[in-house]
C-alpha positions in Angstrom: 41.3 51.7 -68.7 44.7 51.6 -70.5 46.6 48.7 -71.4 50.1 49.2 -69.5 52.0 47.6 -72.4 50.5 48.8 -75.7 48.5 51.8 -74.0 45.4 51.0 -75.9 42.2 51.4 -74.4 40.6 48.2 -72.6 37.5 47.3 -70.8 37.4 47.8 -67.0 36.6 44.2 -66.5 38.9 42.8 -69.2 41.3 40.2 -67.8 43.4 40.3 -71.1 44.2 43.0 -73.5 42.5 42.5 -76.7 45.3 44.0 -78.6 48.5 42.8 -77.3 47.2 39.8 -75.2 49.0 40.7 -71.9 47.3 39.8 -68.7 45.6 42.9 -67.2 45.0 41.4 -63.5 46.6 38.4 -61.5 44.3 35.1 -61.8 43.1 34.5 -58.1 44.3 31.1 -57.1 42.8 29.2 -54.8 44.6 28.8 -51.6 44.1 25.9 -49.3 44.4 26.7 -45.5 45.6 23.5 -44.1 44.7 24.6 -40.7 41.0 25.5 -41.8 40.9 21.8 -43.3 42.3 20.2 -40.1 39.9 22.1 -38.0 37.1 21.2 -40.4 38.0 17.6 -40.1 38.5 17.7 -36.6 35.1 19.2 -36.2 33.3 16.6 -38.5 35.0 14.0 -36.3 33.8 15.7 -33.1 30.1 16.0 -34.6 30.3 12.3 -35.9 31.5 11.4 -32.1 28.8 13.5 -30.7 26.3 11.9 -32.9 27.3 8.5 -31.8 27.3 9.3 -28.2 23.9 10.7 -28.5 22.9 7.2 -30.2 24.7 5.3 -27.5 22.9 7.3 -24.8 19.5 6.8 -26.5 20.4 3.1 -26.8 21.5 3.0 -23.0 18.1 4.7 -22.1 16.1 2.2 -24.1 18.0 -0.6 -22.6 17.6 0.9 -19.0 13.8 1.4 -19.6 13.5 -2.1 -20.8 15.0 -3.4 -17.7 13.1 -1.2 -15.6 9.8 -2.6 -17.4 11.1 -6.0 -16.7 12.1 -5.3 -13.1 8.4 -3.8 -12.6 6.7 -6.9 -14.2 8.8 -9.1 -12.0 7.9 -7.1 -9.0 4.3 -7.3 -9.9 4.5 -11.1 -10.4 6.3 -11.5 -7.0 3.6 -9.5 -5.3 0.9 -11.5 -6.8 2.4 -14.8 -5.7 2.9 -13.3 -2.3 -0.6 -12.3 -2.0 -1.8 -15.7 -3.3 0.5 -17.5 -0.5 -0.7 -15.2 2.0 -4.6 -16.0 1.2 -3.7 -19.6 1.5 -1.7 -19.4 4.6 -4.7 -17.3 6.5 -7.1 -19.7 4.9 -5.4 -22.7 6.3 -4.5 -21.0 9.4 -8.2 -20.2 10.1 -9.1 -23.9 10.3 -6.5 -24.6 13.0 -7.2 -21.2 14.8 -11.0 -22.3 15.0 -9.6 -25.9 16.3 -7.7 -24.3 19.2 -10.5 -22.0 19.8 -12.9 -25.1 20.3 -10.0 -27.1 22.4 -10.6 -24.5 25.2 -14.1 -25.9 25.5 -13.4 -29.7 25.8 -15.5 -31.0 28.7 -18.3 -28.3 28.0 -21.4 -28.6 25.8 -21.0 -27.5 22.2 -23.7 -24.8 22.7 -21.4 -22.9 25.0 -18.6 -23.3 22.6 -20.7 -22.0 19.7 -21.9 -19.0 21.9 -18.6 -17.9 23.1 -16.7 -18.6 19.9 -19.2 -17.5 17.3 -18.3 -20.8 15.3 -21.4 -22.5 13.9 -20.8 -26.3 13.9 -22.9 -28.7 11.7 -23.9 -32.3 12.3 -23.2 -33.2 8.7 -20.6 -32.2 6.0 -21.5 -30.2 2.9 -18.9 -32.6 1.1 -20.0 -36.6 0.7 -16.3 -37.6 1.1 -15.9 -36.3 4.4 -19.0 -37.7 5.8 -17.9 -41.3 4.5 -14.0 -40.7 5.4 -14.2 -38.8 8.9 -16.1 -40.0 12.1 -17.5 -36.9 14.2 -20.5 -35.5 15.9 -20.1 -31.7 14.6 -18.0 -30.2 11.8 -16.6 -26.9 11.0 -15.4 -26.6 7.6 -13.8 -24.5 4.7 -15.8 -23.3 1.9 -13.0 -23.7 -0.7 -12.6 -27.2 -2.2 -9.8 -29.5 -3.2 -10.1 -32.5 -5.5 -8.6 -35.8 -4.4 -8.9 -38.8 -6.6 -11.8 -37.3 -8.3 -13.5 -36.7 -5.1 -14.2 -33.3 -3.6 -13.3 -32.1 -0.2 -13.0 -29.1 1.9 -9.4 -27.5 2.2 -9.7 -28.0 5.8 -12.3 -29.6 8.5 -12.5 -29.1 12.2 -14.2 -32.0 13.6 -15.9 -32.6 17.2 -16.4 -36.0 19.1 -18.6 -35.8 21.9 -18.3 -38.0 25.0 -21.2 -40.1 26.6 -22.2 -37.1 28.4 -22.6 -35.1 25.4 -19.9 -32.8 26.1 -17.0 -32.1 23.8 -14.3 -34.9 24.2 -11.8 -34.3 21.5 -11.3 -31.6 18.7 -9.7 -32.9 15.4 -8.3 -30.3 12.5 -7.6 -32.3 9.2 -5.9 -30.5 6.4 -6.9 -32.0 3.2 -4.3 -29.7 1.2 -1.6 -31.9 2.4 -2.8 -34.9 0.3 -4.1 -33.0 -2.7 -1.2 -33.7 -4.9 -1.0 -37.5 -3.7 -3.2 -39.2 -1.3 -0.4 -41.0 0.1 1.2 -37.8 1.4 4.9 -36.7 1.1 7.5 -38.8 -0.7 10.5 -39.8 1.5 13.8 -41.3 0.5 13.1 -43.9 3.5 11.0 -45.0 6.4 11.2 -42.1 9.1 12.0 -43.4 12.5 11.6 -41.3 15.9 13.6 -43.9 18.1 16.3 -41.7 18.9 14.1 -39.1 20.6 13.5 -39.7 24.4 10.4 -38.8 26.3 10.3 -35.1 26.9 11.9 -34.3 23.6 11.0 -30.8 22.5 8.2 -30.4 19.8 10.3 -28.5 17.2 13.1 -31.1 17.0 10.6 -34.0 16.6 8.6 -32.4 13.9 11.9 -31.3 12.0 13.0 -34.8 11.9 9.6 -35.9 10.3 9.9 -32.8 7.9 6.5 -32.7 6.5 3.1 -30.9 7.4 0.7 -33.1 9.5 -2.4 -34.4 7.7 -4.3 -34.4 11.1 -4.0 -33.1 14.5 -6.3 -34.4 17.3 -6.6 -32.3 20.4 -7.7 -34.1 23.5 -7.6 -33.0 27.2 -4.3 -34.2 28.0 -2.3 -34.6 24.8 -2.2 -33.8 21.4 -1.5 -36.4 18.3 -0.1 -35.4 15.1 -0.6 -37.7 12.1 1.6 -37.6 9.1 1.1 -39.2 5.7 4.1 -40.4 3.5 5.5 -43.0 1.2 8.7 -44.4 0.3 10.3 -47.0 -2.0 10.7 -50.4 -0.3 13.7 -52.7 -1.0 11.4 -54.8 -3.2 10.6 -51.6 -5.4 7.0 -51.2 -4.3 5.9 -47.9 -2.8 5.2 -48.4 0.8 2.6 -46.0 2.6 3.1 -45.1 6.4 0.6 -43.1 8.6 3.0 -41.7 11.4 1.6 -40.5 14.6 3.8 -38.5 17.0 1.9 -37.8 20.4 2.8 -34.7 22.9 1.5 -33.5 26.1 0.0 -30.3 27.1 3.4 -28.7 27.3 4.6 -29.9 23.8 6.7 -32.5 25.2 7.2 -35.8 23.3 5.5 -38.8 24.7 5.9 -41.4 22.0 5.0 -42.1 18.5 3.5 -44.9 16.2 4.1 -46.0 12.5 1.3 -47.9 10.8 2.1 -49.4 7.2 -0.9 -49.0 4.8 -1.3 -51.5 2.0 -3.6 -51.5 -1.0 -7.1 -53.0 -0.4 -9.9 -54.1 -2.8 -7.6 -55.4 -5.3 
């Protein structure tokens, strides 16, 4: 290759003539492509936003999964509680159902009732507390227990009382779970009065006024008595226990009621 200025021979790859110093080729200057830079920045920003979006999606999915697990846990807990309530309801309903079956045999012999219903009646409770607290000739009771004031009782008991002819005179259903928390029964703000109800008032309206579950239901041939236990704070500040009994005829029409104040004994 020949130098264009001094005409001397130079190398093919020489950038400058070794003899005269003239530049043999232009130095390639780095040119910046503004559009390319902007596009790269936009691409980087887009990639960053995409990454953030992906992280946000992952975080949202994680939060959603946590919420699903929480809801699933609450659903399981709710189902368990419903099952427990159902079992309790069925258990308590079993006693009153047995009582109603036996009511159909009032005026008949116990053997007839046992044969037709399949209910086996005993002449003594398996619980000492029942034998001392209730008066009966025969009994059918729950195998499940409740403890009241350190004494064990069945959850419920159906007792049968005979008349002088050795036939069923009355059937009594006692629900001990109603006094499991407090032997005095439900707590009320004040004394419950049924004076506003006339004879013949509907069962539901009277029971709604009392607003608690009956401790004992006594079924006779002509009427049914519902006994309720409750207490309230008297004017002197003392707790006053009451036994309230509401009586209905065989058509569930209100007949009359009585309230008996219960006072402490053996003090």
